[in-house]
C-alpha positions in Angstrom: 89.3 111.8 95.3 91.4 113.9 97.5 90.5 112.4 100.9 92.5 109.3 100.2 95.8 111.0 99.5 95.3 113.7 102.1 94.8 110.3 104.4 97.9 108.3 102.8 100.4 111.3 103.3 98.8 112.1 106.6 99.7 108.4 107.7 102.9 108.3 105.8 104.7 111.1 107.3 104.5 110.4 111.2 105.2 106.8 110.0 108.5 108.0 108.2 109.3 110.0 111.2 109.2 107.2 113.5 111.0 104.4 111.0 114.6 105.4 111.7 114.1 105.6 115.4 112.5 102.1 115.8 115.6 100.6 114.5 118.1 102.5 116.3 116.0 102.5 119.8 114.1 99.3 119.7 116.6 97.0 117.5 120.1 98.7 119.1 121.1 99.3 115.3 123.7 101.7 114.6 122.4 104.8 112.6 124.1 103.8 109.5 122.5 100.3 109.4 119.0 101.7 110.3 119.2 103.8 107.3 119.4 100.3 105.0 115.8 99.7 106.2 114.4 102.7 104.0 115.1 100.1 101.2 112.1 97.9 102.0 109.8 101.3 101.6 111.7 101.7 98.0 111.1 98.3 97.1 107.4 98.7 98.2 107.2 101.9 96.1 109.1 100.7 93.0 107.0 97.6 92.7 103.7 99.7 92.7 105.1 101.8 89.9 105.7 99.0 87.8 102.7 96.9 88.5 100.2 99.9 89.1 101.1 101.5 85.8 100.3 98.5 83.8 97.4 97.7 85.5 96.2 101.5 85.2 96.6 101.2 81.8 94.8 98.0 81.4 91.9 99.3 83.3 91.7 102.5 81.5 91.6 100.4 78.0 89.2 98.4 79.4 86.9 100.8 80.4 87.1 102.9 77.1 86.0 99.5 75.3 83.5 98.8 77.5 82.0 102.4 78.2 83.5 104.4 75.5 85.2 107.1 77.8 87.2 107.0 80.8 87.0 109.4 83.7 89.2 110.4 86.5 86.6 108.6 88.9 88.1 105.2 87.7 91.1 105.9 89.4 88.9 104.9 92.7 88.8 101.3 91.7 92.9 101.4 92.4 92.6 103.5 95.5 90.2 100.5 97.3 93.0 98.1 97.4 95.6 100.8 98.1 93.9 101.9 101.3 93.5 98.0 102.4 97.3 97.3 101.5 98.3 100.4 103.4 96.3 99.3 106.6 97.6 95.8 106.3 101.3 96.8 105.5 100.8 99.6 109.2 99.5 96.8 111.3 102.1 94.2 109.8 104.8 96.7 110.3 103.5 97.9 113.8 102.6 94.5 115.4 105.9 92.9 114.2 108.3 95.4 115.6 106.2 95.7 119.1 106.8 92.0 119.2 110.5 92.3 118.4 110.3 90.0 115.3 113.0 89.5 112.9 114.0 92.4 111.0 112.7 91.0 107.8 109.2 90.6 109.0 109.0 94.2 109.9 110.4 95.5 106.7 107.8 93.3 104.7 105.3 95.1 106.8 106.8 98.4 105.7 107.2 97.4 101.9 103.6 96.6 102.0 102.7 99.7 103.7 104.8 101.4 100.7 103.1 99.5 98.2 99.7 100.5 99.4 100.3 104.2 99.9 101.7 104.7 96.2 98.7 102.4 95.0 95.8 104.5 96.7 97.5 108.1 95.9 
C-alpha cells in the first residue's frame, strides 16, 4: 500500500514545480495571474476530500456488514480509480498544454489530476 502514495508524490512534486512556469513561459501570463491556476488543483483536492470521505465511510460500513470486519487493505479499492484518474488528469493536462488549448481545459486536467492524487493516497 505504500507504493501508491510514493508514486503519487513522486509525480506530484515535479508537476507542482513546472505548473507555474507553464503559465508564465508558454501562455505568457503574469506571475500573479499564473498563481490563480493553482485553484484548479485545490478544487480537485477539495472535491476528493468531500466525495472520497463519504465513499470511504460507505465502503467501510458495507464491508463490515458483509465480512464482519474491515482491514487497511480495503483502502486499495479506492486507490485503483485514484491512480487511473491521476494518469488521465496528467495526460489531459499535458496534452492540452502542449496543444495550447484554452486555459480552462488545461485547468480541468489539473483538477482531475488533483482528484486522482488525493483519492489514491
